[in-house]
N, C-alpha and C positions, 0 to 999 in steps of 0.2 A: 462565725456564721457566714454561710456562703453568700456571695454577692448576687443580687437578682440579675437574671439574664437580660441583656439589653439588645433587642433585635434591631437590625439596621433601620427598619421602618420607624421605630420609636425614637431613635437618636436623631434621625434627619427629618422626622415629622413629615413623612411622605404625603403628597397632596391627595392621595386616595382617602386619607382620613380613616382608615380601617383600624381603629384602636380598641383595645379592650375596655370594658366598663371601669376596671380599676385604674386605668390610665387617663380618666377624664380630667379635664382642666379643673383644678380646685376652686377656681373663681366662677365656674359655670355649672356647678353641681346642684341640682335642685333638691328640695326637701323630699318631695314625693315624685319618683319617676313614673311617667305614664306607663300603662300596661303595653301599649303599642309604641315602639320607639319611632321617633320622627326621623325620616330619612335625611333631613337637612338640619343638622344640629352642629353648631360651632363647638368643636372640642379639640383637645390636644393632650400631649403627654406631660405630666409634671416631673418626669425623670430626665436626668442629663448626666453626662460623664464630667465629673469634676476631678481634674488630675487624671488618675487611672481608676477612679472609683465611681460606681453608679450611685447617685444621690437624688433625693427628693428636693426640688428647688422651689423657692418662692421669690416674690419680688420684695424690694426694699422700699421703705417709706422716706423718700427725700422731701416730701411736702411737709410744711410746718402745720402741725395740728392745732388750729386756733380754737381750742375749747375754753370754757370759763376758767379752768385752773391755770392754763397757760397765760391767758390775758391778765389774770390777777397777779401772777408772778412777774410778768413783764412790767406791769405798772409799779410793782414794789421794788424793782431792781434799782439800786443806787448807782451813782457814778463810779464808786469804788469797785462794785461788783462787775461793772462793764469793763473797767480797766483790768481787773483780774482775768476776765475772759480773754481779752486781747493779749495780755502778757502771756497767758498760758498757751495760746495758739503759737506765738513766736517761740516760746520755750520748747514746746513739743517739736516744732519744725527744726530747731537747733539739735535736739536729741536724736531725731530721725537721721539728720545728716551725720552726726557724730558716730552713732552706732553703725550706720551703713558704711561709712568710711573706714572705721576700724575693722569691721568684719571683712570688707573687700580686701584690705591690706593683708589680713591674716590668711584669707583664701589664696591670694596671689602668692604669698610667701610659702604656704604649704605646697601649692601645685608646682611652683618653680623648683623647690628643693626635692620633692618626691620624684617628679618626672626627671629632673636634671640628674640626680644621682643614679636613677634607674638607667638612663641613657648612657651615662659615663661607664657604668658596669658593662653594658652591652658593647660599647666601643672597645673596652679593654679585651673582651673575649674575641672581638673581630681582629684587633691588632695581633693577638696571639694565634690567629687563624683557627680558632675554636668556634666555628660557625654554628654548629648544632647546639653547643652550650649557650651561645649567645641568643639563639632563637628560643631555647627552652627558658632562659631567664627572662627574656622580653615577653614571651607569651604567658609564662606563669605569673609574673608580677601583674600584667594587665588583667589576667583572669581573676586573681585574688582581689584586686582593686574594684573590678566590675562586680564581683560577687558581693563585696561590702556595700556598694552603692545600691545594687538591686535588692539585697536583703532588707536594707533599711526602708526602702520605698514600698516593697511588697508587704512586709510584715508590720511596719509601724506607722507609716504615713503615705498611703497611696496618692494623696493629693500633692505630694512633693515631686512626683514624676513629671517630666516634661518641663517646658520653660515657665509656665505659670502666667505668661502674658495674656493669652486669650481669656483666662478666668478673671484676671484683673480688669481687663477691658469690659468684660460682662458685668463685673461688680460695679464699676463706675458708670455703667449704663443703667443700673438699677436691678441687677439679678443677684440674689443672695447665693453665694457659692459656699456651701457648708464646709467647715474645717479647713478652709483654704488658707487662713492666716493665723492658725494656732501655733502654740509654742513647740509642739512636737513636729509640725510641718517645718517650722523654721530650723530646728535643730537638724532634721534629716536633710533639708535642702542644703545646709552649709556643709555637713560631712559628706553627703552624697555627691555634691558637685565637685568637691576636692578629689574624691576617689574616682569619679567618672572621667574628669578631665585629665587627671594623672595617669589614667589607664590608656591614654593615647586614642580614646574613642573620638570619632569625628563629630564633636560637639563642643560648644563653648560655654563659658561661665557667665556670659552677658545676660541671657534670659533669666537664669537662676538669681543673679544679683538684683534684677528688677523685682522679682518675687520676694527676695529677702528684705529689700527696702520696704516693700508694702507690708510684710509681716511685722517688722519693727514698728511701723506707723500704726497698724491696727492694735497691736499689743499695748503700745504706749497710750493710745486713746482710750482703751477700756480698762487701763490700770493693771495690766498683766494677764496671765493665763486665767481661764475660767475658774479653776480650783483655788487659785491663790491671788485673787483680784484685790487690789488696794481699794479702800473705801474712802479716800480723801474727798473732802467737800469740794475742792476745786475741780476734781475730775468729773463731777456730776454734770458739768456743762457739756461734756463730750459724749454723754450717754445717749447719742442719737445717730441716726444714719447719715445725716447731712454733714456733720463735722467729721465723722469717721471717713466719709468720702473724700473730703479735702485732705485729710492726713495721708490717706493711701495714695492720692495723687502726688503729694510731695515725696512719699516713699518710693514710688515708681521712678520719678525723675532723678532722685538720688541714686537709685540703682544703676540707671544708664550712665550717670556721671561717674560713678565708681568703676563701671566696666570699661569705659573708654576715656576716662579722665577728661570729660567733655561737659563742663557745667552748663553752657548755653545749649548745647545739643540735648542734654538731659531734659531741660525745661521744654524745649520745642518738641521732643519726643512725646512727653506727656500731653502736650497741647494737641499735637497732630494725630497721634496714634491711639492713645488709651483713654483720654478724658472725653466724656460726653458733655460735661458742663464746666464752664470756665468763667472767671472774672478777674479783674485786675489785682484785687487783694490776694487771690490765690497765686497769681503770677509772681508777686513779690515774695511770698513765703516759699514757693518752690525754688526760686532763684537763691534765696537765702540758704535753703537746705543744701543745694548743690555747691554753693560757695564754701560751706562748712566741710563738705566732702573733699573738695579740692585742697583745702588747707590741711586736712588730716593726711591725705595721700602725699602731699608735698613734704610734710614733716617726717613721715615714715621713710620716704625715698631718700631724703637727706641723711637720715640716721643710718639707713642700710648701705649707703655709698661707701662707708668706712669698712665694709666687710663683716658687719655684725649679723647679717641675715643669711649667711650661706651663699647660695647661688642667686638670691634675689637682690635687686637693688642696683643693677648695672644701668638701667635706663632712667629716664626722667619722666616728667609729666607728658611729654610728647612720645607716644608709643611707637609710631612708625614714621620717623623723621625723614622727609624727602625735601627739606628746605635747602639742601646744598646744591641744587641744580636750578639754573635759570630757565624759565619757561617762555619761549617765544612762539608766537602764532603766525601762521601764514594762511592765506585763503585756501590752499590745497588741504590743510589739516582738517577742514570742516568735514570732508568726506569720510576719513577714517573715524573721526569722533562720532559722527552720526551713525556710522556702521556699528561702532561699539554699543551705542544706545539701542539700536534695532536688535542686535544679537542678544543684548541683555534682556530686553523685553520678551523676545521669543523664548529664550532659554528659561527665563524666570517663570513664565506662564506654563511652559512644558514641565518644569520642575514641580510647580504647584499641582499640576494635573496628575503626574505620576505619584507624587507623595500622598495625594488624596487616596489613590488606589491602595498604596502600601499601608496607610493607616487603617483603612477599612479591613484589610487582611489581618493586621495586627490586633484589631478589636476582636475578631473571631478567635484568634489564638489566645488572647488574654482572658476571654470569657471562660476558658476551660479550667482556670484555676491558677493558684500561686506558683505551682511547680512549672507550668508552661511559661509563665512570665519570666521566671528565673532562667529556664533553659533558653528562651529566646534571647535574653540579654547576654548570656554567656556564649551563645553561638555567634552572635555579632562580634563579641570581643575576640574570639578565636579567629574569625574571618579577617578582622581588622589587623590582628597581629601578623597573620600569614602574608597579607597584602603589603603591609608596611615594611616587613623585614625581607620578604622574598623578592619583591619587584626591583629594588636597587641592583640586584645581581644581573638584571637584564640590561642595565644601562652601561654604555661604553665609558671607560675612564678617559677623562680629558686632561691634557697637559696644563699645568699651571702657567699663567702668564708671568714671564720673568719680572715684570714691573711690580708685581704684588707678591714677590717671593717670600716675604716675611710672614704673610698670612695665609699662604696656600702651600700645601694642604693644611686645613685647620685641624686643631686638636680639641678634644673634649666634646661636650654634648651640645654646644651652641656655636653660632656663627656660620659663615659661608664656607664653601670649599671643603667639605668633609672628605677625608681620604677613603674611608670605608674599606673595601677590599682592593683598592688600587695600590700600585707601587709608589715609592717615593717620587715626588714631583708631579703626581697626578691626583685628581680628585673625582668623586662620584657626585654628579649634580643632582641625581634623583634622591640619593641618600641625604643630601643637604636639605631637601624639602620634606622627606618622610620621617627620618629618624631624628626628630626634634619635637619640641613642644609646638602647639598651634601658634602661639604668639611669635615664637622665633621663626617659624615657617613663613609667617606673613612678613616679618622683617626681611627675611632672605629674598622673598619673591618681589617685595617692594624696593629692594636695594637699588640705588641709582649708580650710574657710571659702571654698570656691569652688563653691557649689551650682549656679550657672547658667553656669559656664564652658563646658561641653560640651553641644552640641545632641544630641537623640535620634538624628537621622539620622547625625551624625558618629560617634557611639558604635556604631551598628549597622554602618556601613561598616567601622569599625576592627575590630570583633569578627569579622565575616565574613572580612575580609582575613587577620587573624592566625590564624583557624581554618584557612584554606586554606594559608597559609604554614607554619604549625606542622606540618601533615600532609605537605607536599611537601618541606620542608627537612630534617627529621630522616631520616637514612638515606643522605644523599649522602656522598661520600668526603671529609669534612672533620671536624675535631674539633667536637663539638657537645654542648650540654647542653639538658635539657628544662625546667629550673626556670623560667627567665625567660620562655620562650614561654607556659607554662601560667599564670604569674602575670599576664602581660599579657592573656591571654584572659579569665581569671577576673575581673580587676579591671574589665574593660569591662562584663560583664553585671552585676557588682555595682553599678556606677554607673547602669546602665539600670534596675535594680530600685529603686534609691533615687529616681530620677525618677518611676517608676511609683507608688511609695508616696506621694509628695507630702507633704502635711501629715499623713498618717496616722502617720508616725514622726518623732521628733525627732533621730534619729541622723544625724550628718554624712555626706553622700554619699561623702567620702573614706574614711570608715571602712567604708561598704558595699563600696567597692572592695577594701579590705583583706580583708574577710570573703569576698568573691567569689573572690579569688585563693586564699585558704586552702581554700575549699570545693572548687575545681576540682583543686587539688593533691592533696587527700585523696581525691577521687573517682577520680583517675587513678593516683596512686602508692600509695594506701592506707596512708599514714603518719598518725599522730595525735600522739603525745607529742612527738617531735622537731620536727614541723612547728609545733606550738603554741609551743614554746620559741623556735624560729627566728623566727617572726613577732613574738613579743614582743620579742626582741632587735633585730629589724629596725626596728620601729616605735616602740619606747621608750614604750609605753603599757600599763601593767599593768591598767588598767581594762578593757582588751579581753579579759582572760583568760577570764571566764565564757562570754561569747558565742562566743569563738573555739573553746573546748573543745566547746561544743554543736554548732557548725557542723561541726567536724572529725568528731565522732562520727557525726552524721547522714550526712554525705557518704560516709564510709567504709562505713557500713552499707548505704546504698543501692547504692553501687558494687559491693560484694561480692555482691549479688544477681544480677549480670549476668555478670561475667567476672573474670579475674585482674588483678593490678596490672600497670602498664606494663612494669616491669622483669622480672616473671615471664613475661610474654608474649614479651619479647625473648629471655629465656633459652631458652624453648621453641623459638622460631623459629631461633635459632642452633644448636640441638641440644646445648647444654651440659647434661650430666647432673646437674642440681641436685636435691638431695634436700630435699623440703619438710619443715617441722617436724611437720606433721600427716599421718599415714598415712591412706590411703583406708579407709573403714569395712569394705569387702569384704576387705581384707587380713587381717582376723581369721579369715576362713573358709578360709585356706590356710596350710599349714605350710612351714617352710624345708626339711623333708625332701622335700616334693613338688617344690620348686624344684630340689633336688639331683637328683631323678629325671629331670628333663628337660634336664639339662646333661650334656655328655660326661664320662666317668669322670675322677675327679681323678688327677693325676699326682703320685706321691709319690717321695721319695728316701730312701735308707737313711742312717743316721748316718755310716757309713764307706762311701763310694760310689766306684765306679770313675770315673776321669776320662772315659773314653769314654762312659759313661752320662750324665754331666753335660753333655758337649758335645752328645750326641744330643738330650737334652731341650731344651737352649737353642736348638738349631737348628730343631727341629720344633714348637716351641710359642712362643707369645708371652705366656705367663703371667708374672706378676711376683712370684709367691710360690709356694713348693712345701712341702707338709707333709713333715717329716722323721720317719720311722717306723723304730724299732728292733725287730727280731724276736729272740726267744729271751732276753728279759730276765727275770731272776729277781726277782719282786716282793719288797719288804721284808716284806710280811705275806702270809699265806695259804699255799697249797701251793707248794713249791719247784719249780714247773713253768714252763718258758719261756713268757713272755707277750709280747704285742705292745705296745710303748710309743709313744705320740705324744709325741715329744721336743719338737716345736715347729714353727716355720715359718722357712724360710730364703728371703731375697729374691734375686731374679735378679741385681741389681747386686752382691751379695756373692759370688755364684757366679762372676761375671765377674772380680771382684777376685782370687779364689783362683786362677783360671786365669792371670791376668796375672802375679801374683806367684809362681806355680808352687810353691805349698805342697803338694807331692806327696810321697806315701809309697811305698816299694817293697813294703811288706807291709801287710796289713789290721790296723791298730792305732790306738789313741787317741794323739793328739799331746800332748806336754807343754805346760804353760802358757807356758814360756819360748820354745818353738819358735814359737808363734803370735805372741807379742809381738815377737819378733825380726824377723818378716816385715812386720807392719803393726800400726798402732794403731787406736784407735776413731775417730780423725780420718779415716782412710782409708775407714771404713765409711760416712761421710756423703757421700762423693763419688759421682757417677754415672759408671759406668765404660763407657759406650759400648755397642757391639753385639758379639755373638759373632763376627761376621765380621772384627772387628779383632783377634781373639785367635789367635795361632799356637800349635798344639799338635802335637807330632811323634807319629809312629805308636807309638814306644816309650812315650811319656808317656801315651798313651791306655790302656795296660794298668796304669798306676799307680793309687794310691788317694788320696782326699782325706777328711780327718776334718772333717765339717761341724758337729760339736757346738759348737766355740767360737764359730761364727758364727750359730748358730740362736737365734732368739728363743724362749726357753723358756716365756714367759708370754703366748701369743697369746690373744686373746678367742675363746671358743668358745660355741656355743649347741647345745642338744640338738635333735635333728631334729623333735621334736614342738612346738617353739616356733612361735607364729604369726609370719607375715611382718611384721605391724604392730609387734609387740614388738621383733623383730630390727632393723627399720628405725630405730626410735627409738634403740636402743642404738648402731647403726652410725653414725648421724648425730651424736649427742651426744658420743661419744668421739672422733670424727674418724678412723674406721678406713679402711683400704684393703682388708684381707682379714678375713673372719670365718669361722672353721672350724666346720663342722657335725659334731658327734660323735653316734654312735648312742645310741639310748635304752637298748638292751640290750647288755651286755658278755658275750661268750662266746668260746670257742675258735673260731678261724677267722673271726671278725668283725673287719673292719678298724676301727681306732680312729678313723678319720676318714671321714665319708660324702661330704663335698664342701666347696667353698669358695664363700662368697658375696662378691660384689663390688658396687660401686656400681650398675653397669648391671643386675645381677640384681634389684635392689630397686626399680627404676623401674616405675611403674604400667603404662605402655603396653607395656613389654617383657613384663611378666607377662600382660597381657591378650592379647597376641599368641599365647601358648601356651595360656592358659586362657580362651577367649572366653566360656564360660558364666558367668564371674564378672561380666560386664557386666550380666546380669539383676539381680544383687544390688547393683550399683553405685549408690550414692546421692550426693547433693550433697556437694561438698567442704566440709569444716569449716574455719572460720577462727578 
């Protein structure tokens, strides 16, 4: 089936608000549309790009639904059941770390062997002066590997394309991203990342590993794939969005730990970058998961050191060790260090800006169909092969230093000082960086005590090439990560700056490369604390801590002056309704009551409602929550006059459950507690019960009644209509809500107890500006 066309205005939710009727917000669709459309109606698109596929998106229910069934189960839970729940949480955290660690080891083993033996064959052709055969083998193997990765993503799991981190960030923010954590996506992500990274494309395995960890967490929490789900009694505790959110947070931190062998950095990455909601208990479990990952990685590395893993296993837990050099600071070093930070912020923001334009262009190409996605990926692969194989011929051969005669020129596919096309006693510095794996390229450019290894011209060619490759590679239909490409670009200009400083500074050029990589990552991704710890764990040199902190702070500050972080840009481009932590300043100038005025009237249900009315509401609206209002209620205090009571809110899925289970009454009355428990339990309430079209209701049943009181969440979050949108948005985001009820400021006879419902889409800045364009005048810069 052809994917629906996603126009740019729909994905970015342009502030003009000119959307089709079919793209109206599912939370603001009224039962009966007026004949004359209102010019000012708060609306938005329910579609977004998830991976490389256009999907219909909804919000998640992170709020505890405190209805009668939940309260009854909570009261009946014994101490043993509570201990079971806690034990299972820690057990799943252990399994997430175990599976992520084992998978990351297998991915690394596969990449190092596939890419390593490929490069060895190319080097053999070059040693025999068979340059065309070497290029044909290099380009052909890269072409085949890219074709495998692209075919898997295009034909089987479009959501496996890209890094997956923006979608994880949106999920933890409360946005349901369909098919993002399924078994097929996991399988394609693993095989696709192996093939794509082995194909010498300018991308890393770090982003995919974060997604892989999140997939394992989601599958474990729900008992396996949808078609083969385990029905263990213990797993029923995790059949809710709240606990699945915690598991996916642990999975994402485990993925970062597996990618960089950085347990503390993985926890801080989840806290700083992807998680919206955090608490101390979650901190302990994520740290436990990353500790398990490190133990698994260490065990495999020790095993592989004996040579049982082919070309894998020569390193240790420290990926890019620069601990062999002492770092001494002088006051004059502040200037080049600050300069690195400024350059990193400028280049990072420029990279984000250009990449945004490239991704918009790729969206237009990918919309044309699967064949165009494949051709785009294969074209990038061919361009990459030409650049990596051909450019080293432009570099001049450098004579080997006599003091390192044993290791120069190097042989094989790894290490410094590659001979390439040079005579004996000479090496090609550009081939040392290009004809190697990404990890080995980082080791080479980070290498210490090699101040004269790389020529200025070679570093400039390398930097320009990787800037171009980094822009054109990210966005094709293969699993890809941004960490390694940015590290490689940043380390190149770090080395260049070290050469430019000359005798002005005493800091080793390899350390300048580390600082350059850190500055570009901070300038593009806008992370500080987690990046600082990751780089310290990567390089094993605590003496770098002060200058690394300074560089990261400067880079982030400079980058924030120009645009958003790269992941926030991707979130906007995909149309995912992410709620930022900081509301816009102009949001304090508008109240939630004013938002309710520009939405269609709220649809309410009575506590004891006719089946026909429920069916009509479900068929004619796409709301996911309905306020339950009782009229003629005698209040416990005050005059004994019938009042109108806001009993709570009932979810669409619970209404579908009632219709499927047929908990109908012949007369209008309240049901007994045993009647409800006889039909279903609180476990049934956690399931999603399909669509109203799948429910069969007879004509006689339409005249019967349903008591909604036992299923109604009696403690919904409410805000008074005079509250500012800024304050409401902070509450909505921090608590993780899907619906927020607006209640009137004044209570009086004839006044409805509920004014409206706020949803995620209603609180997004561009949706509000489409209805209140005058607020643009008061719009100021975004706070960070």
